[in-house]
DSSP file (Angstrom, degrees, kcal/mol; ACC not computed):
  #  RESIDUE AA STRUCTURE BP1 BP2  ACC     N-H-->O    O-->H-N    N-H-->O    O-->H-N    TCO  KAPPA ALPHA  PHI   PSI    X-CA   Y-CA   Z-CA
    1    1 A M     >        0   0    0      0, 0.0     4,-2.2     0, 0.0     5,-0.1   0.000 360.0 360.0 360.0 -29.0    3.8    9.0    1.6
    2    2 A K  H  >  +     0   0    0      2,-0.2     4,-2.2     1,-0.2     5,-0.2   0.894 360.0  48.7 -67.6 -39.3    4.7   12.6    2.8
    3    3 A I  H  > S+     0   0    0      1,-0.2     4,-2.8     2,-0.2     5,-0.2   0.942 112.0  48.8 -66.6 -43.9    4.4   14.0   -0.8
    4    4 A A  H  > S+     0   0    0      1,-0.2     4,-2.6     2,-0.2    -2,-0.2   0.884 108.8  54.3 -60.8 -37.8    1.0   12.2   -1.2
    5    5 A Y  H  X S+     0   0    0     -4,-2.2     4,-2.4     2,-0.2    -1,-0.2   0.954 111.6  43.9 -61.6 -49.6   -0.2   13.6    2.1
    6    6 A H  H  X S+     0   0    0     -4,-2.2     4,-2.9     2,-0.2     5,-0.2   0.908 114.0  50.4 -65.4 -41.8    0.7   17.2    1.0
    7    7 A V  H  X S+     0   0    0     -4,-2.8     4,-2.6     1,-0.2    -1,-0.2   0.938 113.0  45.4 -54.5 -50.2   -0.8   16.7   -2.5
    8    8 A G  H  X S+     0   0    0     -4,-2.6     4,-2.5    -5,-0.2    -2,-0.2   0.838 111.9  52.8 -65.9 -34.3   -3.9   15.4   -1.0
    9    9 A R  H  X S+     0   0    0     -4,-2.4     4,-3.2     2,-0.2     5,-0.3   0.935 111.2  46.7 -64.1 -48.9   -4.0   18.2    1.6
   10   10 A I  H  X S+     0   0    0     -4,-2.9     4,-2.3     2,-0.2     5,-0.2   0.920 113.6  47.1 -64.4 -42.3   -3.7   20.9   -1.0
   11   11 A V  H  X S+     0   0    0     -4,-2.6     4,-2.4    -5,-0.2    -1,-0.2   0.962 116.6  45.0 -62.7 -50.8   -6.4   19.3   -3.3
   12   12 A F  H  X S+     0   0    0     -4,-2.5     4,-2.5     1,-0.2    -2,-0.2   0.916 114.3  47.4 -61.7 -44.5   -8.7   18.9   -0.3
   13   13 A G  H  X S+     0   0    0     -4,-3.2     4,-2.4     2,-0.2    -1,-0.2   0.871 114.3  46.5 -66.3 -38.1   -8.1   22.4    1.1
   14   14 A L  H  X S+     0   0    0     -4,-2.3     4,-2.7    -5,-0.3    -1,-0.2   0.866 112.5  52.2 -69.1 -38.5   -8.5   24.0   -2.4
   15   15 A W  H  X S+     0   0    0     -4,-2.4     4,-2.7    -5,-0.2    -2,-0.2   0.936 113.7  41.4 -65.0 -48.5  -11.7   22.0   -2.9
   16   16 A F  H  X S+     0   0    0     -4,-2.5     4,-2.4     2,-0.2     5,-0.2   0.935 113.9  52.3 -67.7 -45.8  -13.2   23.0    0.4
   17   17 A L  H  X S+     0   0    0     -4,-2.4     4,-2.6     1,-0.2     5,-0.2   0.940 113.7  44.6 -57.0 -50.9  -12.1   26.6    0.0
   18   18 A Y  H  X S+     0   0    0     -4,-2.7     4,-3.0     1,-0.2     5,-0.2   0.926 110.8  52.6 -55.3 -48.6  -13.7   26.8   -3.5
   19   19 A A  H  X S+     0   0    0     -4,-2.7     4,-0.6     1,-0.2    -1,-0.2   0.849 113.6  44.5 -60.4 -35.1  -16.9   25.0   -2.4
   20   20 A G  H  X S+     0   0    0     -4,-2.4     4,-0.6    -5,-0.2     3,-0.3   0.922 116.2  45.0 -71.4 -43.3  -17.3   27.5    0.4
   21   21 A I  H >< S+     0   0    0     -4,-2.6     3,-1.0     1,-0.2     4,-0.5   0.882 105.7  59.7 -68.4 -39.6  -16.5   30.7   -1.7
   22   22 A E  H >< S+     0   0    0     -4,-3.0     3,-0.7     1,-0.3     7,-0.5   0.779  94.5  64.8 -66.7 -25.2  -18.6   29.7   -4.7
   23   23 A F  H 3< S+     0   0    0     -4,-0.6    -1,-0.3    -3,-0.3    -2,-0.2   0.885 104.1  47.1 -62.9 -36.0  -21.8   29.7   -2.6
   24   24 A F  T << S+     0   0    0     -3,-1.0    -1,-0.2    -4,-0.6    -2,-0.2   0.511  91.9  97.8 -86.0  -3.5  -21.3   33.4   -1.9
   25   25 A L  S X  S-     0   0    0     -3,-0.7     3,-0.9    -4,-0.5     4,-0.2  -0.509  82.3-121.2 -82.2 155.3  -20.7   34.4   -5.5
   26   26 A P  T 3  S+     0   0    0      0, 0.0    -1,-0.1     0, 0.0    -3,-0.1   0.244  93.9  88.6 -82.5  19.1  -23.6   35.7   -7.6
   27   27 A Y  T 3  S-     0   0    0     -5,-0.3    -4,-0.1     0, 0.0    -3,-0.1   0.454  89.0-130.9-100.3   3.9  -23.4   32.9  -10.2
   28   28 A D    <   +     0   0    0     -3,-0.9    -5,-0.1    -6,-0.2    -4,-0.0   0.930  49.3 155.0  54.1  54.7  -25.7   30.4   -8.4
   29   29 A L        +     0   0    0     -7,-0.5    -6,-0.1    -4,-0.2    -1,-0.1   0.551  27.1 116.3 -88.5  -9.4  -23.3   27.5   -8.7
   30   30 A Q        -     0   0    0     -8,-0.2     2,-0.1    -7,-0.1   -11,-0.0  -0.454  66.9-131.0 -68.2 116.6  -24.5   25.6   -5.7
   31   31 A P        -     0   0    0      0, 0.0    -1,-0.1     0, 0.0    -2,-0.1  -0.451  24.4-176.2 -70.4 137.5  -25.9   22.3   -7.1
   32   32 A I        -     0   0    0      1,-0.2    10,-0.3    -2,-0.1    11,-0.2   0.426  40.2-121.9-111.8   1.6  -29.4   21.4   -5.8
   33   33 A G        -     0   0    0      1,-0.1    -1,-0.2     6,-0.1    60,-0.1  -0.094   9.5-100.0  94.7 169.8  -29.7   18.1   -7.4
   34   34 A E  S    S+     0   0    0     -3,-0.1    -1,-0.1    -2,-0.0    59,-0.1   0.720  92.2  84.6-100.6 -30.9  -32.1   16.5   -9.9
   35   35 A N  S  > S-     0   0    0     57,-0.2     4,-2.6     1,-0.1     5,-0.2  -0.484  79.9-128.8 -76.9 144.8  -34.2   14.4   -7.5
   36   36 A P  H  > S+     0   0    0      0, 0.0     4,-2.7     0, 0.0     5,-0.2   0.887 110.3  50.7 -58.8 -36.7  -37.1   16.2   -5.8
   37   37 A L  H  > S+     0   0    0      2,-0.2     4,-2.3     1,-0.2     5,-0.1   0.862 109.9  49.9 -70.9 -32.9  -36.0   15.0   -2.3
   38   38 A T  H  > S+     0   0    0     54,-0.3     4,-2.7     2,-0.2     5,-0.2   0.908 110.9  49.6 -66.4 -42.8  -32.4   16.2   -3.0
   39   39 A Q  H  X S+     0   0    0     -4,-2.6     4,-3.0     2,-0.2     5,-0.3   0.927 111.2  48.7 -63.8 -45.8  -33.8   19.6   -4.1
   40   40 A E  H  X S+     0   0    0     -4,-2.7     4,-2.4    -5,-0.2    -2,-0.2   0.949 113.1  48.4 -58.7 -47.4  -35.9   19.8   -0.9
   41   41 A F  H  X S+     0   0    0     -4,-2.3     4,-1.7     2,-0.2    -2,-0.2   0.920 115.9  42.8 -56.4 -49.3  -33.0   18.9    1.3
   42   42 A T  H  X S+     0   0    0     -4,-2.7     4,-2.3   -10,-0.3    -1,-0.2   0.897 115.3  47.8 -66.6 -43.2  -30.6   21.4   -0.4
   43   43 A L  H  X S+     0   0    0     -4,-3.0     4,-3.4    -5,-0.2     5,-0.3   0.834 107.5  56.0 -70.2 -32.1  -33.1   24.1   -0.5
   44   44 A A  H  X S+     0   0    0     -4,-2.4     4,-1.8    -5,-0.3     6,-0.3   0.907 109.5  47.6 -62.0 -43.1  -34.1   23.6    3.2
   45   45 A L  H  X>S+     0   0    0     -4,-1.7     6,-2.4    -5,-0.2     5,-0.7   0.928 115.9  45.0 -64.6 -45.0  -30.4   24.0    4.1
   46   46 A I  H ><5S+     0   0    0     -4,-2.3     3,-1.2     4,-0.2    -2,-0.2   0.968 116.3  43.5 -64.1 -54.0  -30.2   27.2    1.9
   47   47 A H  H 3<5S+     0   0    0     -4,-3.4    -1,-0.2     1,-0.3    -2,-0.2   0.780 110.1  55.1 -69.7 -26.5  -33.5   28.8    3.1
   48   48 A S  H 3<5S-     0   0    0     -4,-1.8    -1,-0.3    -5,-0.3    -2,-0.2   0.639 110.4-121.3 -74.7 -15.0  -33.0   28.1    6.7
   49   49 A G  T XX5S+     0   0    0     -3,-1.2     4,-1.1    -4,-0.6     3,-0.5   0.347  84.6 113.3  88.2  -2.9  -29.6   29.8    6.6
   50   50 A F  H 3>< +     0   0    0     -5,-0.7     4,-2.0    -6,-0.3    -4,-0.2   0.819  68.9  60.9 -71.2 -29.5  -27.8   26.7    7.7
   51   51 A M  H 3> S+     0   0    0     -6,-2.4     4,-2.9     1,-0.2    -1,-0.2   0.812  98.2  59.3 -66.1 -26.7  -26.0   26.3    4.4
   52   52 A T  H <> S+     0   0    0     -3,-0.5     4,-2.6    -7,-0.4    -1,-0.2   0.953 108.3  44.8 -61.6 -48.7  -24.4   29.7    5.0
   53   53 A W  H  X S+     0   0    0     -4,-1.1     4,-2.2     2,-0.2    -2,-0.2   0.863 112.5  51.4 -62.0 -38.1  -22.8   28.4    8.2
   54   54 A V  H  X S+     0   0    0     -4,-2.0     4,-2.2     2,-0.2    -2,-0.2   0.939 111.9  46.8 -62.2 -48.8  -21.8   25.1    6.4
   55   55 A K  H  X S+     0   0    0     -4,-2.9     4,-1.6     2,-0.2    -2,-0.2   0.830 110.5  52.0 -69.4 -33.2  -20.1   27.1    3.6
   56   56 A L  H  X S+     0   0    0     -4,-2.6     4,-2.2     2,-0.2    -1,-0.2   0.914 110.4  50.1 -62.5 -43.0  -18.3   29.4    6.2
   57   57 A A  H  X S+     0   0    0     -4,-2.2     4,-3.2     1,-0.2    -2,-0.2   0.888 108.4  51.7 -60.1 -40.9  -17.1   26.3    7.9
   58   58 A E  H  X S+     0   0    0     -4,-2.2     4,-2.5     2,-0.2    -1,-0.2   0.863 108.7  51.1 -68.6 -31.9  -15.8   25.0    4.6
   59   59 A I  H  X S+     0   0    0     -4,-1.6     4,-2.4     2,-0.2    -2,-0.2   0.945 113.2  44.4 -63.3 -50.1  -14.0   28.2    4.0
   60   60 A V  H  X S+     0   0    0     -4,-2.2     4,-2.7     2,-0.2    -2,-0.2   0.929 115.9  48.5 -60.1 -49.9  -12.3   28.1    7.5
   61   61 A I  H  X S+     0   0    0     -4,-3.2     4,-2.7     1,-0.2    -1,-0.2   0.909 110.0  50.9 -59.8 -44.3  -11.5   24.4    7.0
   62   62 A G  H  X S+     0   0    0     -4,-2.5     4,-2.4     2,-0.2    -2,-0.2   0.917 111.8  47.9 -59.2 -46.4  -10.1   24.9    3.5
   63   63 A I  H  X S+     0   0    0     -4,-2.4     4,-2.0     2,-0.2    -2,-0.2   0.917 113.2  46.6 -60.3 -49.0   -7.8   27.7    4.9
   64   64 A F  H  X>S+     0   0    0     -4,-2.7     5,-2.1     2,-0.2     4,-0.7   0.888 113.4  49.3 -63.7 -39.5   -6.6   25.6    7.9
   65   65 A V  H  <5S+     0   0    0     -4,-2.7     3,-0.5     1,-0.2    -2,-0.2   0.900 112.0  48.9 -68.0 -37.7   -6.0   22.6    5.6
   66   66 A L  H  <5S+     0   0    0     -4,-2.4    -1,-0.2     1,-0.2    -2,-0.2   0.846 115.2  43.1 -64.2 -36.1   -4.1   24.7    3.2
   67   67 A L  H  <5S-     0   0    0     -4,-2.0    -1,-0.2    -5,-0.2    -2,-0.2   0.542 107.7-130.1 -88.4  -3.6   -2.0   26.2    5.9
   68   68 A N  T  <5 +     0   0    0     -4,-0.7     2,-0.4    -3,-0.5    -3,-0.2   0.904  56.8 145.8  57.4  46.1   -1.6   22.8    7.5
   69   69 A R      < -     0   0    0     -5,-2.1    -1,-0.2     1,-0.2     5,-0.1  -0.919  61.3  -5.2-121.7 141.8   -2.6   24.1   10.9
   70   70 A A  S  > S+     0   0    0     -2,-0.4     4,-3.5     1,-0.1     5,-0.2   0.862  76.5 168.9  45.1  46.7   -4.6   22.4   13.7
   71   71 A M  H  >  +     0   0    0      1,-0.2     4,-2.8     2,-0.2     5,-0.4   0.869  66.5  55.0 -63.3 -40.3   -5.1   19.4   11.4
   72   72 A P  H  > S+     0   0    0      0, 0.0     4,-1.5     0, 0.0    -1,-0.2   0.965 117.2  37.1 -62.4 -43.4   -6.5   17.0   14.0
   73   73 A L  H  > S+     0   0    0      2,-0.2     4,-2.5     1,-0.2    -2,-0.2   0.908 117.1  52.4 -66.2 -43.9   -9.2   19.5   14.9
   74   74 A T  H  X S+     0   0    0     -4,-3.5     4,-1.1     1,-0.2    -3,-0.2   0.916 111.8  43.6 -59.7 -45.1   -9.7   20.7   11.4
   75   75 A M  H  X S+     0   0    0     -4,-2.8     4,-0.7     2,-0.2    -1,-0.2   0.806 112.7  54.2 -75.9 -29.5  -10.2   17.2   10.0
   76   76 A A  H >< S+     0   0    0     -4,-1.5     3,-0.6    -5,-0.4    -1,-0.2   0.906 108.8  48.7 -64.4 -43.5  -12.4   16.3   12.9
   77   77 A A  H 3< S+     0   0    0     -4,-2.5     4,-0.5     1,-0.2    -2,-0.2   0.719 109.0  55.2 -67.7 -23.1  -14.6   19.4   12.2
   78   78 A C  H 3X S+     0   0    0     -4,-1.1     4,-2.6    -5,-0.2    -1,-0.2   0.660  86.6  81.1 -83.8 -17.4  -14.7   18.4    8.6
   79   79 A A  H <X S+     0   0    0     -4,-0.7     4,-2.2    -3,-0.6    -1,-0.2   0.904  90.2  49.6 -62.5 -43.0  -16.1   14.9    9.4
   80   80 A P  H  > S+     0   0    0      0, 0.0     4,-2.1     0, 0.0    -1,-0.2   0.907 113.4  47.4 -60.6 -40.6  -19.8   16.0    9.8
   81   81 A I  H  > S+     0   0    0     -4,-0.5     4,-2.5     2,-0.2    -2,-0.2   0.896 111.2  51.3 -64.5 -38.7  -19.6   17.9    6.5
   82   82 A T  H  X S+     0   0    0     -4,-2.6     4,-2.9     2,-0.2    -1,-0.2   0.923 107.2  53.4 -61.6 -43.3  -18.0   15.0    4.8
   83   83 A F  H  X S+     0   0    0     -4,-2.2     4,-2.6     1,-0.2    -2,-0.2   0.917 110.7  46.4 -60.6 -48.0  -20.8   12.7    6.1
   84   84 A V  H  X S+     0   0    0     -4,-2.1     4,-2.5     2,-0.2    -1,-0.2   0.885 111.8  50.7 -64.1 -40.7  -23.5   15.0    4.6
   85   85 A I  H  X S+     0   0    0     -4,-2.5     4,-2.3     2,-0.2    -2,-0.2   0.932 112.2  47.6 -65.5 -42.4  -21.7   15.2    1.3
   86   86 A A  H  X S+     0   0    0     -4,-2.9     4,-2.9     2,-0.2     5,-0.3   0.908 112.2  48.7 -57.5 -44.7  -21.4   11.5    1.2
   87   87 A Y  H  X>S+     0   0    0     -4,-2.6     4,-2.1     2,-0.2     5,-2.1   0.884 112.2  49.4 -64.8 -39.5  -25.1   11.0    2.1
   88   88 A W  I  <>S+     0   0    0     -4,-2.5     5,-2.2     3,-0.2    -1,-0.2   0.927 118.1  40.6 -59.7 -47.4  -26.0   13.6   -0.7
   89   89 A N  I  <5S+     0   0    0     -4,-2.3     6,-0.4    -5,-0.2    -2,-0.2   0.816 124.7  33.2 -78.4 -32.8  -23.9   11.8   -3.2
   90   90 A F  I  <5S+     0   0    0     -4,-2.9    -3,-0.2    -5,-0.2    -2,-0.2   0.768 132.8  18.1 -95.1 -25.9  -24.6    8.2   -2.4
   91   91 A V  I  <5S+     0   0    0     -4,-2.1    -3,-0.2    -5,-0.3    -2,-0.1   0.817 127.1  35.4-109.7 -54.5  -28.3    8.3   -1.2
   92   92 A L  I   <S+     0   0    0     -5,-2.1   -54,-0.3     1,-0.2    -3,-0.2   0.865 132.8  17.4 -75.7 -36.6  -30.1   11.4   -2.3
   93   93 A E  S   <S-     0   0    0     -5,-2.2    -1,-0.2    -6,-0.3     5,-0.1  -0.510  78.7-177.0-137.3  64.2  -28.5   11.9   -5.7
   94   94 A P        +     0   0    0      0, 0.0     2,-0.3     0, 0.0    -4,-0.1  -0.410  23.6 121.6 -72.7 145.1  -26.8    8.7   -6.8
   95   95 A G  S  > S-     0   0    0     -6,-0.4     4,-3.0     1,-0.1     5,-0.2  -0.896  72.7 -87.7 173.9 167.0  -24.9    8.7  -10.1
   96   96 A V  H  > S+     0   0    0     -2,-0.3     4,-2.2     1,-0.2     5,-0.2   0.940 126.4  43.2 -58.6 -53.1  -21.4    8.1  -11.5
   97   97 A V  H  > S+     0   0    0      1,-0.2     4,-2.3     2,-0.2    -1,-0.2   0.912 115.1  50.8 -55.9 -46.5  -20.2   11.7  -10.9
   98   98 A E  H  > S+     0   0    0      1,-0.2     4,-2.8     2,-0.2    -1,-0.2   0.884 109.1  50.7 -62.8 -41.7  -21.8   11.8   -7.5
   99   99 A Y  H  X S+     0   0    0     -4,-3.0     4,-3.0     2,-0.2     5,-0.3   0.914 110.3  50.2 -65.5 -39.4  -20.1    8.5   -6.5
  100  100 A V  H  X S+     0   0    0     -4,-2.2     4,-2.7    -5,-0.2    -2,-0.2   0.924 113.5  44.1 -61.2 -43.8  -16.8    9.8   -7.6
  101  101 A F  H  X S+     0   0    0     -4,-2.3     4,-2.2     2,-0.2    -1,-0.2   0.877 114.9  50.1 -70.3 -38.0  -17.1   13.0   -5.6
  102  102 A G  H  X S+     0   0    0     -4,-2.8     4,-2.3     2,-0.2    -2,-0.2   0.955 114.4  43.2 -63.2 -50.8  -18.5   11.1   -2.6
  103  103 A V  H  X S+     0   0    0     -4,-3.0     4,-3.1     1,-0.2     5,-0.3   0.924 114.4  50.8 -60.9 -45.8  -15.7    8.5   -2.5
  104  104 A A  H  X S+     0   0    0     -4,-2.7     4,-2.4    -5,-0.3     5,-0.3   0.894 110.8  48.1 -60.3 -40.5  -13.1   11.2   -3.1
  105  105 A T  H  X S+     0   0    0     -4,-2.2     4,-2.2     2,-0.2    -2,-0.2   0.955 117.3  41.8 -63.0 -50.7  -14.4   13.4   -0.3
  106  106 A V  H  X S+     0   0    0     -4,-2.3     4,-2.3     1,-0.2    -2,-0.2   0.923 115.9  50.1 -60.2 -47.4  -14.5   10.4    2.2
  107  107 A A  H  X S+     0   0    0     -4,-3.1     4,-2.8     1,-0.2    -2,-0.2   0.896 111.9  45.8 -65.9 -44.2  -11.2    9.0    1.0
  108  108 A L  H  X S+     0   0    0     -4,-2.4     4,-2.4    -5,-0.3    -1,-0.2   0.907 111.5  52.3 -65.8 -38.4   -9.4   12.3    1.3
  109  109 A N  H  X S+     0   0    0     -4,-2.2     4,-1.2    -5,-0.3    -2,-0.2   0.911 114.7  42.4 -61.2 -41.1  -10.9   13.0    4.7
  110  110 A I  H  X S+     0   0    0     -4,-2.3     4,-2.3     2,-0.2     3,-0.3   0.931 113.0  53.9 -67.3 -47.8   -9.7    9.6    6.0
  111  111 A F  H  < S+     0   0    0     -4,-2.8    -2,-0.2     1,-0.3    -1,-0.2   0.836 111.5  44.4 -60.0 -36.5   -6.4   10.0    4.3
  112  112 A L  H  < S+     0   0    0     -4,-2.4    -1,-0.3     1,-0.2    -2,-0.2   0.713 111.9  53.7 -83.1 -21.2   -5.7   13.3    6.0
  113  113 A L  H >< S+     0   0    0     -4,-1.2     3,-2.2    -3,-0.3    -2,-0.2   0.856  94.2  71.7 -74.1 -37.5   -6.9   12.0    9.4
  114  114 A L  G >< S+     0   0    0     -4,-2.3     3,-2.0     1,-0.3     4,-0.2   0.847  89.1  56.4 -53.3 -46.6   -4.6    9.0    9.4
  115  115 A P  G 3  S+     0   0    0      0, 0.0    -1,-0.3     0, 0.0     3,-0.3   0.701 110.3  48.8 -59.0 -16.5   -1.3   10.8    9.9
  116  116 A Y  G X> S+     0   0    0     -3,-2.2     3,-2.4    -4,-0.2     4,-1.2   0.192  72.1 119.2-108.0  17.7   -2.8   12.3   13.1
  117  117 A R  H <>  +     0   0    0     -3,-2.0     4,-2.8     1,-0.3    -1,-0.2   0.779  66.6  65.9 -56.8 -28.7   -4.2    9.1   14.6
  118  118 A A  H 34 S+     0   0    0     -3,-0.3    -1,-0.3     1,-0.2    -2,-0.1   0.778 104.3  47.2 -61.5 -26.7   -2.0    9.4   17.7
  119  119 A Y  H <4 S+     0   0    0     -3,-2.4    -1,-0.2     2,-0.1    -2,-0.2   0.835 123.0  28.5 -84.8 -36.2   -4.1   12.5   18.5
  120  120 A W  H >< S+     0   0    0     -4,-1.2     3,-1.3    -7,-0.2     4,-0.3   0.688 100.9  76.5-104.1 -18.7   -7.6   11.2   18.0
  121  121 A L  G >< S+     0   0    0     -4,-2.8     3,-1.9     1,-0.3    -3,-0.1   0.831  85.8  65.8 -63.5 -29.3   -7.3    7.4   18.7
  122  122 A P  G >  S+     0   0    0      0, 0.0     3,-1.5     0, 0.0    -1,-0.3   0.766  87.7  71.5 -63.7 -19.2   -7.2    8.1   22.5
  123  123 A M  G <  S+     0   0    0     -3,-1.3    -2,-0.2     1,-0.3     5,-0.1   0.702  89.9  60.4 -59.8 -21.9  -10.8    9.3   22.0
  124  124 A F  G <   +     0   0    0     -3,-1.9     2,-0.3    -4,-0.3    -1,-0.3   0.257  69.4 129.1 -97.0  10.7  -11.9    5.7   21.5
  125  125 A I    X   -     0   0    0     -3,-1.5     3,-0.7     1,-0.2    -4,-0.0  -0.521  52.4-148.9 -64.5 124.5  -10.7    4.5   24.9
  126  126 A W  T 3  S+     0   0    0     -2,-0.3     2,-0.3     1,-0.3    -1,-0.2   0.904  86.1  22.3 -72.9 -41.0  -13.8    2.7   26.3
  127  127 A R  T 3  S+     0   0    0     -3,-0.0    -1,-0.3     2,-0.0    -3,-0.0  -0.584  83.3 178.4-127.5  68.5  -13.4    3.3   29.9
  128  128 A A    <   -     0   0    0     -3,-0.7    -5,-0.0    -2,-0.3     0, 0.0  -0.334  28.5-122.8 -70.7 153.0  -11.2    6.4   30.1
  129  129 A K        -     0   0    0     -2,-0.0    -1,-0.1     2,-0.0     2,-0.0  -0.873  26.9-132.4-100.3 122.3  -10.3    7.9   33.5
  130  130 A P        -     0   0    0      0, 0.0     2,-0.7     0, 0.0    -1,-0.0  -0.315   1.5-138.9 -70.8 150.0  -11.3   11.4   33.9
  131  131 A D        -     0   0    0      1,-0.1    -2,-0.0     2,-0.1     0, 0.0  -0.920  17.9-174.3-109.3 106.0   -9.0   14.1   35.3
  132  132 A Y        +     0   0    0     -2,-0.7    -1,-0.1     2,-0.0     2,-0.0   0.452  49.7 105.8 -81.4  -1.2  -11.3   16.2   37.5
  133  133 A G  S    S-     0   0    0      1,-0.1    -2,-0.1     2,-0.1     0, 0.0  -0.293  72.6-132.8 -72.4 162.5   -8.6   18.9   38.2
  134  134 A L        +     0   0    0     -2,-0.0     2,-0.1     2,-0.0    -1,-0.1   0.339  68.2 118.3 -98.7   5.2   -8.8   22.2   36.7
  135  135 A S        -     0   0    0      1,-0.1     3,-0.2     4,-0.0     4,-0.2  -0.431  52.6-157.1 -72.1 142.4   -5.1   22.1   35.6
  136  136 A L     >  +     0   0    0      1,-0.2     4,-2.5    -2,-0.1     3,-0.3   0.301  62.2 110.9 -97.7   8.5   -4.3   22.3   32.1
  137  137 A S  H  > S+     0   0    0      1,-0.2     4,-2.3     2,-0.2     5,-0.2   0.846  74.5  52.6 -58.4 -38.0   -0.9   20.6   32.5
  138  138 A A  H  > S+     0   0    0     -3,-0.2     4,-2.1     1,-0.2    -1,-0.2   0.929 112.7  44.5 -65.9 -39.3   -1.8   17.4   30.8
  139  139 A G  H  > S+     0   0    0     -3,-0.3     4,-2.1     1,-0.2    -2,-0.2   0.880 112.1  53.6 -68.2 -35.6   -3.0   19.3   27.7
  140  140 A L  H  X S+     0   0    0     -4,-2.5     4,-2.5     2,-0.2    -2,-0.2   0.861 106.7  52.0 -66.0 -36.5    0.1   21.6   27.8
  141  141 A V  H  X S+     0   0    0     -4,-2.3     4,-2.9    -5,-0.2     5,-0.2   0.935 110.0  48.8 -63.8 -46.6    2.3   18.5   27.8
  142  142 A A  H  X S+     0   0    0     -4,-2.1     4,-2.3     1,-0.2    -2,-0.2   0.897 112.0  48.5 -63.6 -36.8    0.6   17.1   24.8
  143  143 A I  H  X S+     0   0    0     -4,-2.1     4,-2.3     2,-0.2    -1,-0.2   0.920 112.3  49.2 -66.5 -42.8    0.9   20.5   23.0
  144  144 A K  H  X S+     0   0    0     -4,-2.5     4,-0.9     1,-0.2    -2,-0.2   0.945 111.9  48.8 -58.9 -49.0    4.6   20.7   23.9
  145  145 A L  H >< S+     0   0    0     -4,-2.9     3,-0.6     1,-0.2    -2,-0.2   0.896 112.8  46.6 -63.5 -42.5    5.1   17.2   22.6
  146  146 A S  H >< S+     0   0    0     -4,-2.3     3,-1.5     1,-0.2    -1,-0.2   0.869 107.3  57.6 -65.1 -36.4    3.3   17.9   19.3
  147  147 A S  H >< S+     0   0    0     -4,-2.3     3,-1.1     1,-0.3    -1,-0.2   0.695  93.1  68.2 -72.2 -15.4    5.2   21.1   18.8
  148  148 A E  T << S+     0   0    0     -4,-0.9    -1,-0.3    -3,-0.6    -2,-0.2   0.562  87.4  68.5 -78.5  -6.6    8.5   19.3   18.9
  149  149 A H  T <         0   0    0     -3,-1.5    -1,-0.2    -4,-0.2    -2,-0.2   0.621 360.0 360.0 -84.3 -11.5    7.6   17.6   15.6
  150  150 A Y    <         0   0    0     -3,-1.1    -1,-0.2    -4,-0.2    -2,-0.2   0.358 360.0 360.0-113.7 360.0    7.9   21.0   13.7
């Protein structure tokens, strides 16, 4: 499983790094889709400047995934981008290739989240007790415990 994790991590990291970088290249490789609604959606992201921020996030996420650093946070930050990619591929521009890319994106995102479930599952506690103190000791203990794994 460890080898599969690292292969998936490298594929996902390179994929996001490439997707982010290619947007800034002069070759106009960003797909805008075939459907008019898909084109409107994509062009609205591009013309509003929001796509630039998305692509910068993809570059940062790709680098962090390739370096295997801050993975719980990195994969959580990747989730909204994955959601939009899935929406684009499954709803706005359905097709065989789009389904493959949509499924691959979602599957790899989930696959890379699973090894870190101990870090993000506590966020689903229904009635969590807040710590109103200003001390960071609880967070530092968690950081110390996680650093012992490496």
